[in-house]
C-alpha positions as CSV (number, residue, x, y, z in Angstrom):
1,M,0.0,0.0,-0.3
2,D,1.7,3.3,-0.9
3,A,1.1,6.8,0.9
4,D,-2.3,7.6,-1.1
5,D,-4.2,4.2,-0.2
6,V,-6.6,4.8,2.9
7,V,-8.4,1.9,4.8
8,T,-11.2,2.9,7.1
9,R,-12.8,0.1,9.3
10,G,-16.3,0.2,11.0
11,G,-16.7,3.6,12.9
12,S,-18.0,6.7,12.3
13,R,-17.6,6.5,7.8
14,V,-19.8,3.3,7.9
15,S,-22.9,3.6,10.3
16,E,-23.9,6.1,13.1
17,A,-23.8,3.4,15.4
18,G,-19.9,3.2,14.8
19,A,-19.9,7.1,15.7
20,G,-21.3,6.7,19.0
21,W,-25.1,7.7,18.3
22,H,-26.8,4.8,19.9
23,C,-24.3,3.5,23.2
24,G,-25.8,0.4,23.5
25,T,-23.9,-0.5,27.0
26,P,-22.2,2.0,29.4
27,A,-18.1,2.8,29.5
28,R,-15.8,2.5,32.3
29,H,-15.6,6.8,31.9
30,A,-19.2,6.6,34.1
31,E,-17.4,7.5,37.0
32,L,-14.1,9.4,37.7
33,P,-11.3,8.2,40.1
34,D,-11.3,9.2,43.9
35,G,-10.4,13.0,44.4
36,V,-10.4,13.9,40.5
37,Q,-12.4,17.4,40.2
38,R,-14.3,17.6,37.6
39,F,-13.3,20.4,35.0
40,S,-14.7,22.9,32.9
41,W,-13.8,26.3,30.8
42,R,-17.6,27.5,31.7
43,H,-15.7,28.5,34.8
44,P,-14.4,32.0,35.3
45,R,-11.3,31.3,37.3
46,V,-10.2,28.5,34.9
47,L,-10.2,31.2,32.0
48,W,-8.5,34.0,34.2
49,R,-5.9,31.6,34.6
50,S,-5.5,30.6,30.4
51,R,-4.7,34.4,30.3
52,N,-1.6,34.0,29.1
53,D,-2.6,32.9,26.3
54,V,-4.3,36.6,25.4
55,I,-1.0,38.2,26.8
56,A,1.2,36.8,24.3
57,K,-0.4,36.9,21.5
58,V,-1.0,40.6,22.0
59,F,2.5,41.7,23.2
60,G,4.8,39.1,22.3
61,D,5.1,35.6,23.1
62,P,7.7,35.5,25.7
63,S,8.6,31.3,25.2
64,H,11.9,31.8,23.4
65,A,13.9,33.6,25.9
66,M,12.6,31.5,28.7
67,R,13.1,28.5,26.7
68,R,16.9,29.6,26.0
69,K,16.8,29.6,30.0
70,W,15.5,26.0,30.2
71,V,17.8,24.6,28.0
72,A,21.2,26.6,29.8
73,T,20.6,24.7,33.0
74,L,20.4,21.4,31.4
75,A,23.7,22.4,29.6
76,E,24.7,23.3,32.9
77,R,23.9,19.2,33.8
78,D,25.3,18.1,31.0
79,A,22.8,17.5,28.8
80,D,23.3,15.7,25.4
81,P,23.3,19.1,23.5
82,A,22.0,16.1,20.8
83,F,19.0,15.8,22.4
84,T,19.0,12.4,21.1
85,I,17.3,9.0,22.5
86,V,18.4,6.5,20.6
87,R,16.7,3.3,20.2
88,E,18.1,0.3,18.3
89,Q,15.3,-1.5,17.2
90,P,14.3,-0.9,13.5
91,E,11.1,-2.2,14.0
92,F,8.7,-0.5,16.8
93,S,5.1,0.8,17.6
94,F,4.1,4.1,19.7
95,L,1.4,5.7,20.6
96,L,0.3,9.4,20.2
97,L,-2.3,11.6,21.6
98,G,-2.4,15.3,21.6
99,D,-3.9,17.8,23.7
100,T,-4.9,15.4,26.7
101,G,-5.1,17.3,30.2
102,E,-8.3,17.9,31.0
103,G,-8.9,15.4,33.8
104,D,-12.4,15.0,33.2
105,R,-14.7,11.6,31.6
106,S,-13.8,12.5,27.7
107,Q,-9.9,12.0,29.0
108,Y,-10.4,9.0,31.0
109,A,-12.9,7.3,28.5
110,V,-9.9,7.7,26.2
111,V,-7.4,5.4,28.2
112,P,-9.5,1.9,28.1
113,P,-9.7,1.7,24.4
114,M,-5.5,3.1,24.0
115,L,-5.0,0.1,26.2
116,A,-6.5,-1.9,24.2
117,V,-5.1,-1.0,21.0
118,G,-1.6,0.5,22.8
119,A,-0.8,-1.6,25.8
120,D,2.2,-3.4,23.6
121,T,3.9,-0.4,22.3
122,D,7.2,0.2,22.9
123,F,6.8,4.6,24.1
124,M,4.2,6.7,24.3
125,V,4.0,10.6,22.5
126,V,1.7,13.4,24.3
127,C,1.8,15.4,21.7
128,S,0.9,19.3,23.4
129,D,-1.0,20.6,26.2
130,V,-0.3,18.2,29.1
131,I,-1.8,19.7,31.9
132,Y,-4.7,22.2,31.5
133,P,-5.4,25.1,32.1
134,A,-2.1,25.6,33.0
135,G,0.5,23.5,32.9
136,E,0.7,23.6,36.6
137,L,2.5,20.5,38.8
138,D,0.0,20.2,40.9
139,G,-2.4,19.3,37.7
140,Y,-0.3,16.5,37.1
141,P,-1.4,13.5,39.4
142,G,-5.5,14.0,38.4
143,K,-4.8,14.6,34.8
144,F,-1.7,13.0,34.0
145,F,-0.2,10.2,36.4
146,R,-3.3,8.8,37.3
147,P,-4.6,8.1,33.9
148,Y,-1.4,6.5,32.3
149,A,-0.4,5.0,35.5
150,D,-1.7,0.8,33.5
151,Y,0.7,1.8,30.9
152,Q,4.2,0.0,31.0
153,A,6.3,1.8,28.6
154,P,8.2,5.0,28.8
155,I,6.1,8.6,28.7
156,Y,7.4,11.5,26.2
157,A,5.9,14.7,25.3
158,I,6.0,18.0,23.8
159,P,4.6,20.9,25.6
160,G,1.5,22.9,24.3
161,N,0.8,26.4,24.5
162,H,-1.0,26.0,27.8
163,D,2.0,23.9,29.8
164,W,4.0,27.5,28.8
165,Y,1.2,29.5,31.0
166,D,3.3,28.5,34.2
167,G,6.8,29.3,32.2
168,L,7.1,25.5,31.5
169,T,8.1,24.6,35.3
170,G,5.8,21.7,35.5
171,F,6.5,19.9,31.9
172,M,10.3,20.5,32.8
173,R,9.9,18.9,36.7
174,V,8.1,16.2,34.9
175,F,9.6,14.9,32.3
176,C,13.2,16.2,32.7
177,D,13.4,16.4,36.4
178,V,14.5,20.3,36.3
179,T,13.8,22.1,39.4
180,G,13.6,26.0,39.8
181,D,11.8,28.6,38.6
182,A,11.0,29.9,35.3
183,E,12.9,32.9,33.7
184,P,10.4,36.2,34.1
185,P,8.9,37.0,30.6
186,P,11.8,40.0,28.8
187,W,9.1,42.2,28.1
188,R,10.5,45.5,28.0
189,G,9.1,49.4,27.9
190,P,6.6,51.4,29.7
191,L,4.0,48.9,29.6
192,G,6.9,45.8,30.9
193,P,5.9,46.1,34.8
194,L,2.7,45.9,33.9
195,L,2.6,42.5,31.7
196,R,4.2,41.2,34.3
197,R,2.5,41.9,37.0
198,L,-1.0,40.4,35.0
199,W,1.2,37.1,33.9
200,W,0.1,34.2,35.7
201,R,2.3,32.4,37.8
202,P,2.0,28.9,40.2
203,G,2.0,28.9,43.6
204,P,4.3,26.5,45.4
205,A,3.1,23.0,44.5
206,A,1.6,20.9,47.8
207,A,3.6,18.1,48.9
208,A,1.1,15.5,48.0
209,T,2.0,16.6,44.5
210,L,5.9,16.2,44.8
211,A,5.6,13.2,46.8
212,E,3.7,11.8,44.1
213,V,6.3,13.4,41.0
214,G,9.3,11.9,43.3
215,K,7.4,8.4,43.1
216,W,6.9,8.7,39.4
217,R,10.6,9.6,38.8
218,A,11.5,6.9,40.7
219,D,10.8,4.5,38.1
220,E,13.5,5.1,35.8
221,R,12.5,2.3,33.5
222,R,9.1,3.3,32.7
223,H,9.9,7.1,33.4
224,P,13.3,7.5,31.9
225,F,14.5,12.0,31.4
226,Q,13.5,13.6,28.6
227,P,16.9,15.2,27.3
228,G,14.9,18.3,27.1
229,P,11.4,20.0,26.1
230,Y,12.5,19.4,22.2
231,W,13.9,15.8,21.4
232,A,14.9,13.4,18.4
233,V,14.3,9.7,18.6
234,D,16.3,8.4,16.6
235,T,15.7,4.9,15.8
236,P,17.7,2.3,12.4
237,S,14.4,2.8,10.3
238,L,13.3,6.1,11.4
239,R,13.9,9.4,13.0
240,I,11.1,11.4,14.8
241,V,11.5,15.1,15.8
242,G,9.6,16.7,18.5
243,I,9.9,20.5,18.8
244,D,8.7,23.1,21.0
245,T,6.5,25.5,19.5
246,G,5.7,27.4,22.6
247,I,2.4,29.4,23.2
248,T,2.0,30.7,19.4
249,G,3.3,28.5,17.4
250,G,6.9,29.8,16.5
251,I,10.7,28.1,17.1
252,D,13.4,30.1,18.1
253,R,17.0,30.5,16.9
254,D,18.4,28.0,18.9
255,Q,15.6,25.4,18.6
256,A,15.9,26.1,14.5
257,A,19.2,25.0,14.3
258,W,19.0,21.8,16.0
259,L,15.9,21.2,13.9
260,R,18.4,21.6,11.0
261,R,21.2,19.6,12.5
262,V,18.6,16.9,13.0
263,S,16.7,16.8,9.7
264,A,19.9,16.5,7.7
265,G,20.5,12.9,6.0
266,D,18.8,10.6,4.1
267,K,17.2,9.0,7.1
268,P,13.1,9.3,6.9
269,K,11.6,11.5,9.6
270,L,8.9,12.2,11.3
271,L,7.9,15.7,12.4
272,V,5.5,15.8,15.9
273,T,4.6,19.5,17.4
274,G,2.8,21.3,19.0
275,K,0.8,23.4,16.6
276,P,-0.3,21.5,13.5
277,L,1.1,23.0,10.0
278,Y,-1.8,22.5,7.8
279,V,-5.4,22.7,9.6
280,D,-8.7,23.3,8.8
281,D,-7.9,23.7,5.0
282,S,-5.1,26.0,5.5
283,S,-1.4,26.1,5.8
284,R,0.0,27.8,8.9
285,P,4.4,26.4,8.5
286,G,5.5,27.8,11.7
287,P,7.6,31.1,11.9
288,I,11.1,30.5,12.8
289,E,12.7,33.9,14.7
290,G,14.9,35.6,12.6
291,G,13.0,34.7,9.6
292,G,12.2,31.6,7.6
293,T,9.4,28.1,8.5
294,I,9.7,25.1,10.3
295,D,7.6,24.0,7.3
296,E,10.1,25.3,5.1
297,I,12.3,22.3,7.2
298,V,10.4,19.7,6.4
299,R,9.3,20.3,2.8
300,D,12.8,20.5,1.9
301,P,14.0,17.5,-0.3
302,D,17.2,16.8,1.6
303,H,15.5,16.2,4.9
304,H,13.5,13.4,3.8
305,Y,10.5,14.0,5.9
306,V,7.1,11.8,5.4
307,A,4.9,13.1,7.5
308,A,4.0,15.8,10.2
309,I,1.9,15.7,13.0
310,G,0.5,18.3,15.1
311,G,-1.5,18.7,17.9
312,D,-3.5,21.9,19.4
313,I,-7.1,21.5,17.4
314,H,-8.7,19.4,19.3
315,N,-10.0,16.9,16.4
316,Y,-8.2,14.8,13.8
317,Q,-7.5,15.6,10.3
318,R,-5.3,14.5,7.7
319,Y,-3.7,16.4,4.5
320,P,-1.8,14.0,2.0
321,V,0.1,17.1,0.8
322,P,2.2,16.8,-2.8
323,V,5.7,18.3,-2.4
324,G,7.2,17.8,-5.5
325,D,7.8,14.4,-6.8
326,R,6.5,13.0,-3.1
327,V,3.4,13.3,-0.6
328,I,3.6,13.8,2.9
329,Q,0.9,13.5,5.4
330,Y,0.1,16.7,7.6
331,V,-2.0,14.9,10.4
332,V,-3.6,16.8,13.3
333,S,-4.2,14.5,16.0
334,G,-5.4,17.0,19.3
335,G,-8.7,14.6,20.3
336,G,-6.4,13.1,23.2
337,G,-9.1,14.1,25.9
338,A,-10.1,17.7,25.5
339,F,-13.2,19.6,24.4
340,M,-13.8,19.2,20.8
341,H,-13.3,21.3,18.3
342,A,-15.6,21.7,15.1
343,T,-15.3,19.7,12.1
344,H,-18.3,21.4,10.2
345,T,-16.7,24.6,9.8
346,I,-13.9,23.3,7.6
347,P,-15.0,24.4,4.4
348,K,-14.4,21.9,1.0
349,T,-10.8,21.3,1.2
350,T,-8.3,23.5,-1.7
351,V,-5.6,22.2,-0.3
352,V,-5.8,18.9,-1.3
353,D,-8.1,17.5,-3.0
354,E,-11.3,16.6,-1.3
355,G,-11.3,13.1,-1.7
356,G,-8.2,12.5,0.2
357,F,-8.5,14.6,3.1
358,R,-10.0,13.1,6.4
359,C,-11.6,14.0,9.7
360,Y,-13.0,12.8,12.7
361,P,-15.9,13.7,13.5
362,L,-17.3,13.4,10.4
363,R,-18.1,17.4,9.3
364,G,-22.5,16.1,9.7
365,D,-21.5,14.1,13.4
366,S,-19.6,17.2,14.4
367,L,-22.7,19.5,13.1
368,S,-24.9,17.3,14.6
369,R,-23.7,17.4,18.1
370,Y,-23.1,21.2,18.0
371,S,-27.0,21.5,17.0
372,R,-27.8,19.5,20.2
373,L,-25.6,21.5,22.6
374,Y,-27.2,24.9,21.5
375,G,-30.7,23.5,21.8
376,R,-29.8,22.4,24.7
377,W,-28.4,26.1,26.1
378,T,-31.3,27.9,24.1
379,R,-34.1,25.7,25.5
380,L,-34.8,26.0,21.3
381,S,-34.3,22.2,21.0
382,R,-37.4,22.1,18.2
383,L,-35.3,24.7,15.9
384,F,-31.6,23.4,16.3
385,E,-31.2,19.9,16.9
386,L,-30.8,17.9,13.7
387,T,-30.0,14.1,13.7
388,P,-27.1,12.9,12.3
389,A,-28.2,12.0,8.8
390,E,-30.1,15.6,8.7
391,A,-27.1,17.2,9.6
392,A,-24.7,14.7,6.9
393,R,-27.4,16.1,4.3
394,V,-27.0,19.6,5.2
395,V,-23.4,20.0,4.9
396,S,-23.2,17.4,1.6
397,H,-25.4,20.2,0.5
398,R,-24.2,23.0,1.7
399,L,-20.6,22.1,0.8
400,G,-21.2,20.8,-3.0
401,M,-20.0,17.3,-2.1
402,P,-22.2,13.3,-1.3
403,T,-22.4,12.5,2.4
404,T,-19.6,10.3,3.5
405,R,-21.9,7.6,5.1
406,P,-25.5,6.6,4.5
407,D,-28.2,9.4,4.8
408,G,-31.1,7.4,6.6
409,G,-33.7,8.4,3.9
410,V,-33.5,11.9,4.3
411,S,-34.9,13.8,1.4
412,P,-32.2,14.8,-1.1
413,R,-32.8,18.6,-0.2
414,P,-32.7,19.4,3.3
415,S,-35.4,21.1,5.2
416,L,-35.5,24.7,5.5
417,R,-34.8,24.6,9.2
418,A,-31.6,22.5,8.8
419,R,-29.9,24.9,6.4
420,L,-31.0,27.7,9.1
421,V,-29.3,25.8,11.9
422,A,-26.2,25.4,9.4
423,V,-25.8,29.1,9.2
424,L,-25.8,30.1,12.3
425,L,-23.7,27.0,13.7
426,G,-21.4,27.9,11.0
427,V,-21.5,25.4,8.0
428,P,-19.4,27.7,5.1
429,R,-20.7,27.6,1.6
430,R,-18.8,26.0,-1.0
431,H,-17.5,29.2,-2.9
432,R,-14.6,30.0,-0.3
433,H,-14.1,33.8,-1.6
434,R,-17.6,35.5,-0.8
435,P,-17.6,39.2,0.5
436,R,-16.5,39.7,3.8
437,L,-20.3,41.2,5.1
438,L,-21.2,37.8,4.0
439,R,-19.0,35.7,5.7
440,L,-20.7,33.7,8.6
441,P,-20.6,35.3,11.8
442,V,-20.0,31.9,14.3
443,R,-17.2,30.5,12.2
444,R,-15.3,34.0,12.9
445,L,-16.2,34.0,16.5
446,P,-13.0,33.3,19.1
447,Q,-12.8,29.4,19.5
448,R,-12.9,30.4,23.0
449,F,-17.1,31.2,22.5
450,R,-17.7,28.1,20.5
451,S,-16.0,25.3,21.3
452,E,-14.3,25.5,24.7
453,L,-17.4,26.4,26.3
454,A,-18.8,23.5,24.2
455,D,-17.2,20.7,26.5
456,W,-19.4,18.5,27.0
457,D,-18.9,14.7,29.6
458,R,-21.1,12.4,27.5
459,P,-21.1,10.2,24.4
460,P,-20.5,10.9,21.8
461,F,-16.8,11.9,22.7
462,F,-15.5,12.0,19.5
463,K,-12.4,12.1,21.0
464,N,-8.8,10.2,19.4
465,F,-5.3,8.9,19.3
466,L,-3.1,7.5,17.1
467,R,-0.9,4.3,16.8
468,V,2.0,4.2,14.7
469,N,3.4,1.3,13.3
470,V,7.7,1.2,11.9
471,T,9.1,-1.3,10.3
472,E,12.5,-1.0,8.1
473,T,10.1,-0.6,4.7
474,E,7.0,1.0,6.1
475,L,5.3,3.7,8.3
476,T,1.4,2.6,9.3
477,I,-0.7,5.8,11.1
478,R,-4.1,4.5,12.5
479,C,-6.5,7.0,14.4
480,Y,-8.8,5.6,16.7
481,G,-11.6,6.8,17.3
482,V,-13.2,6.9,21.0
483,T,-16.9,7.2,21.3
484,G,-17.2,6.6,25.4
485,C,-19.6,3.5,24.3
486,G,-18.8,0.4,26.1
487,E,-19.0,-1.5,22.8
488,N,-16.7,0.4,21.8
489,E,-14.1,0.3,24.7
490,L,-11.9,-3.0,23.7
491,D,-12.5,-2.4,20.4
492,P,-12.5,0.9,19.1
493,P,-12.9,1.7,15.8
494,C,-10.7,2.4,13.2
495,E,-11.4,5.4,11.7
496,D,-8.8,6.1,9.6
497,E,-5.2,4.5,8.5
498,V,-2.2,5.2,6.2
499,T,0.6,3.2,5.3
500,I,3.9,5.4,3.7
501,S,6.7,3.8,2.2
502,L,10.3,4.4,3.7
503,R,12.1,3.2,0.8
């Protein structure tokens, strides 16, 4: 099978039951473990503790300077400047989860199917946002240690923007065994003192947390030291390169120089990044401090990248992008536990042919899920709520393309009510270039008001994780859907599969 061949078995592309709309039995996620608090983005305190995101985007991302300080601290410990983990096996497998750390039912629901599919894998990678809302060390017991306690292999991680809100102190303590305070944000000028005062900083970690961190770190076989906030795993058949994109999606000069060094050579490479390079039918190449982009390094034919996987966006998307005489698979995998970002707002794709594009949840399932939420909030269920079949039909109508699975007998032309709901909830038209005044207002609202506040803790969850298998000749990426239904818990549906030649 070459890079353009895709196999999907069961799941949402086949039936509504496979998508999780008709749960037959309860799943193990029904009750949270003792001591784990419920998490909600609707709580003002949670949003206030996430304010560093807004500050960084408006006044400049301080993570470049703060990262250099952490790397200097690692150098004082005589850490390997190559930041490389060497594994001798030419054939291996690993799990990849993105944006995991809410610590609620939807995160815990991912664990049983993940262990059912990946208990035999050689390691796991958490790709972005290990701990919400602000990366604090006190979040690790309930949002990292306990959920993955039964996974028996090493876990590596790439920090996401939320992990940076505490200056990366929690992340560096857990994964790199580095203690100390984060470097203060380096803002200058008359607003500098005010911004540093507004910047959220965590308080001292609880004694119980420090004890759990020490216990976790003591198991060096399962939890070896990670060489830094960015790293490479080098094997005889594939080099996996993980980069730290800070808060706003860029990398600093020093990390860029390291990235170019580890990207050199004929060995095939897979990039893992906190921010995706292609998402929502658009390119986000990732700026490099001083000039250039991350994607330029990935696309360079001398570097031999075959795929790039990013978190941050909480769903699954895959774009097989032609680059010269080859295809690079650009993947979004951020559905490991956090609230779901809508897919029904993704237009008919232009960066790749729509027939090669994959997403999970399907656009129609996303629209149906959001229509039910808006119906409940507004108490206008009779207006808003669309069945999965109705939602699939109206998405098909607006985007001008066939439905993915059978529509269950819905009339070819969607009802006026369904078309109204699609407009209100942001389903784009097939023609992307329309006058600015006619653009959908819901689609242009900030994500916080469309997705974070639309978090839910009942099936279908539409979470996902990846299992990646590597042989000497092939790399296979499988996306598994997590519905939250008992019948899918130990046999999760494979929502997408792609095999890439490493020759």
